[in-house]
N, C-alpha and C positions, 0 to 999 in steps of 0.2 A: 504494500500500500504506500502511496506517496506520502512523504513527510509533510504534514500540515503545519502552518505557521500559527504560533500562539502569541498573544499580546498581553501587556501588563496593565497600563494605566488608562483610566477612563478619560482623563483630560486630553490625552493625545488624540483619541478618536473625535472628541468634541471639537478640538482645535482644527483638525483636518476637515470635519464637516463644515465648520464655519468658513474656512478658506475656500472650499469647493463651491459653496453656495453664496459667496459674496455678491450681493446685488450690483455693486459698482462694477466689478469685473465682468459680471454676466452682461450688463447693459452694453459694454463696449464690444462684446463678441456675439451679440444676438444675430442669428442668421437672418438674412433678408428674405429668403424664400423658405417655405415650409419643407420639411423633410419628406421625400418621396419614398414611401415604404415599398412601392412596387419594384424598386431597384434591388430589393433584398430578396434573395431566394435561398432555400436550403435543399440539400440533396441527401437522402438516406438511401444507400445502395440496396438493391434487391439481395436478400441473403443468399439465394441460390447463385446469383452472379458472383458474389463475394467468394463462395466456395469454389466456383469454377475458376476464378482468377488464382486461387491458392492451390488448385489441383496440381499435384506433382507426380502424376502417374507416368508410366513408361510411354514412350513415343507411340507404341502400338495400342495402348490402352485408352479407350475413349471415355469421356466424362459421362457417367450414367446418372441422369437427373433423378430417376426413380430411386436409385440407391442413396442419393444424398439428401433427398427431400425430408427424411426423418430427422435430419440435423438442423432443419430450418423451422422457425416459427413465422408468424405473420410479420413480425417486426425485426427479427435478427437471427443470428446463428447461435445455436445451442451449444453449450459446453458440457462439462460433466454434471453440472447442476441443472435445475429446471430454469435457470435464468437464460435469457437470450441477450446477446451483445451485438451492438452495431455502432457504426461511426456516422458522423455528420460532417458535411462540407458546407461552409457558409460563403455565399457569393454576394458581391455588391457590384451592380452594373456589369455583370458578366465576369468579373474578376474574382478569383478565390482569395478571400481575406481572413478565413478562420476555419476552425474545426471543433468537433466535439465528439464525445463518446457517451453511450448510455447502456445501462443494464436494466432489463425488463423482466418481471416475473408475473405470470398469471396465477394469482393466489387460489383461484378456483380449481386449478389443476395440480397444484403443488401439494406435497405432504407436510412434513415438518418445516415450518417457516425458518426457524433458527438453523436447522441443518442445511437447508438450501442456501441460505446466506453464507454460512461457514464454508460450504463446499466451493463457493464462487471466489470469495476473498475474505481476508481478515477484516478489511475495512467494511465490507457489506455486513459481516457478522456483527460488528460493533454498532452499525447503524440500525440493523434489524432489532437487536436486543434493546437498544435505547428507545425505540419508538413504539414497539408492539410487544404483546405477549406472544407466547410460543405459537399460537394459532395463526399469527400474522394478521388477524382481523380485529383484535381488541386493542385499541390505542392505550398507551400508558400515560400520555401527556394530556392535560386538560385542554391545551390549545388544539390538539387533534380531535378530541371529543366534541369540542364546540363546532367543528366543521361538519358534524353529522356522521351517521354510520357508514356512509358510502366510502369514506377514506379507508375502511378496512375490507373493502370488497374489490374483486377483479384485479386490475393491473397495478403493481407497485413499480415505480420508476426511480432509478438512481442515476442522476446525471453526473458522471464521474469527471468529465472534462468539458470545459466550455471556454473558448478563447477566440476573440477577434483580434487579429494582429494589427495594431494601430499603425505600424510602419508601412505595412502593405496597403492599408486603407488610405493613408496620406499619399502614398505613391500613386494610387489610383485617382484620388480627388485633386491633389495639388501638384501632381507630377514629380514629386520627390519624396524620399523617405528620410531626408535629413532633418536637422533641427530647424524649427521655424521660430518666428517671433512670438511674443506672448499672446497677441490677439489670435493668430492663426492656430497656435497650440491649443488654446482654450476652445476654439471652434472645432478643432479636430477631436478633442476629448468629447464634446457634446455629440458630434457625428458618430464617433465610436460607440457611444452609449445608445444612440438611436438605432444604429445598425445591429448591435448585439441584442438589444431589446426586441426589435422587430423579428430578427432571426429566431430568437428563443420562442416567441409567441407562435411563429409559423411552424416551428418544429413540433411544438406540443399540441397544436390545434388543427393543422392542415395536412400533415404527413400521415404515414401509416400508423403513427402513434395516436392520432385523433380518436378520442372515445375508447382508447385501449388502456387507459390508466385512470386512477382516481386519486393517487397521491404521488408527488414527485419531490425528491430530496436533492439538495445541493450543498456542498461544503466549499466556501470560497477560498481562493488562493491568492496570495500577494505576489508571489514570485514573478508572474508574467508582466507585472507593472513596475518592476524595480529598474532603476538605471544601473549602469555598470558599477559605480562606486557603492551604491546601496547593496547590490547583489553580492559584491565582494565582501562587504562587512557581514552580511547574513551568512555567507559561506564560512567565514572565520568563526562566527558564533556557533554554527552547527558542528564544526570540527571540534570546538571546545567541548560541546555537549557529548559528542560521540567518543572522543579519545583523550581529550585534554592535551593534545599535541600542539595546538595552535597557540601563538603568543596571546596572553590576556589582553582583552580590549579595554580601552579607557571608558570612564563613565560617559564622556561626551560621545564616543563612538557608539556606545549602547543606546544613548538617547537618540542619536541620528537614525540608527537602525530601527528603533521602535517607531519613530515618526514615519519613516518610509514604509514599514510593514503595515502600519495602521492605515495609511492612505491607500496603499495598494489593495489591501483587503476591502476597504470601504468602496473603492472604485470597482473592484471585481464583482461585488454583489449588487451594484446599482441597477444593471439591466433586470435582475431578478426581482428587486423591489418594485420596479416599474410594471412587473407582471403579476403583482399580488402576493409574492412570496413573503412569508413571515419568519421571524427568528424564533427558534425554540429556546426561549429564556430559561425554561425549567431545567435544561441540561447544562447550563453554564456553571462550571466549577473551576477551581484552580487547575490550570494545566489542560483543560478540555478544549475541544475544537467547536467552532460555531456551526450549528445546523440551521439551514433554511429550508422551508417546505411550502408547498401550495397544493390545494385541491384543484381538480379540473374546473370546477365552477369559478374559482378565483381567477385562474388564468384566462378562461374563455370569456370572462366578463359577466358571468352570472352570479358573482359572489359578493365581494366586500367593498364598502366605501373607502377602505384603505388602499385599494388598488390605485396606483399612480400612473400618469401618462407622460410626464415630462422628466427630463434629466434633472432639472432644477428642483422639482418636488421630491424626487427620490434622494438626492444628496442632502436635502434638508431634514429627512426623517432621522429621528434619534434612535440609535441602536445601543444595545447593552454590550459593553466590552467583556471580553473573557478574562477573568482574574487569573493571575499567575504570580509565583514568587518573583519579587522584583530584583533580587540579587542572587548571584551564583552561590550555591551551598558549598561550604568549606569542610575539610576533614574534621575540624574542631566541632562543627555543628552536628556532624554524625555521631561524634563521641558523646555529645550531650544526651542523645537518645539512649546510648548504651549505659550511661551513668544512671539515668532515671529508671531504666529497666531493672537495674540492680535493686532499686527500692521496691519496685512492683513485684518482682519474683522472690523477694526476701533474702537476697544474697548480700545486701548492704544496708547499713543503718541510715537513718535520716541525717545524722551528723556526718557520716562518711560521704554521703551523696552531696551535702551542702559544700563540704570542703573540696570535693572533686569539681563541682560546678564552678566554684569561685576560681579554681585554677584554670579551667577551660575558658571562662570569660576573660580572665587576664591575658590569655594567649590568643584572643581574637575571636572566640566563639560568639554566636549571636542566638539568643533564645528565640527571637522573632523568625530568623531564617530556619531554625530547627523546627519550630512549630509549623511554619509554612510548608516545609517538606513533608511533615507528618500529615498535614491537612491534604496535600496533593495526593499522597499515596492512598489515604483512606477514601477520598472521593473518586480516584481512578478505579480502585477495586470495586467500590459501590456502584459506579457507573457501568462497569462491565457486567456486574451481577444483576442488580435491580435498580435501574436509574429512577431517581425521584427528585423532587425539588430540593435545591440546596438549603442548608440551615439558614435561619434569619440572622444569626450572629455574624459580625464582620469577619472577613478572612484575616488570619494572622499576617498574611503577606501585605495587607493594607496598612 
């Protein structure tokens, strides 16, 4: 499963939202002509043709359609699980400017929902357990229950990838993929949002997917929207998390990375907000990933007054940030937990524990970081087992 980006501070998201929705800046870059949605098209390949293209039989062996039909569903190619997978190509005025990927499950024909999700991928297993009971029909979240019983019926759709390449779009519209002035860059961002939003709506309501799903889920990614410097800083941070081999980053570098990640994530989810997607606030915990979902009624226009139509409206919507430990955990913080465990299991007295804790704090340990780590571990395990609303008490990381 792809590594998803986590964020820390709510003020970063709010600041980015304010910048993106600045009325003064928008007034300077308002497009003179309305967006022509007819220039946006999406292509979902026929699953049988996909298999034909991948066919690697001997030269003398012909492709037998009847033999391969059982590996196809109406919407995609089947794997080992009951899920069907397919890809999407996004076009603007005839030019390919983006792509996507989705996984579709007909819950009426599947057996154990959790098992089918797990057979397909670890990421789908996590999503399935977070949103539904084992039958795949009973929602766990109040937000899903409010959408009505239909979200637990028929097709379940996970949009695993969705990306409109702004450089390709600029090249098509402005004749160059290079850096532009502030006015043109802002106009390009709004056009990007228009194209991505229109393509998403057409995929979900006018292709083979139309009326074949009742709930769609998406997890936004910041990476496609990062510049070279921000991407490099994020790469260094991930290397630190994985192996500790990279040089420690400064507080200023971490702040710059957080701001860039927050803005990238916020931009990535904008086309989805414009199509009625909602944030699964009940699943937000320290270290978790943000889930966004929508019912067919919400996307097709039969749903909610929260459905937005413009880029400006979507960027002005307030979203809940994902809490996370704000500082890297040190070895001394881990030893704090070991010391406290001695008191819990009876291998140390209260006086011994206090003495040991004072020594750790003097050497640089932080009770706040240690508590944040414990909070993260508990919530992660709880989320995998039985997701529920986070406690009302503030996060120790805050």
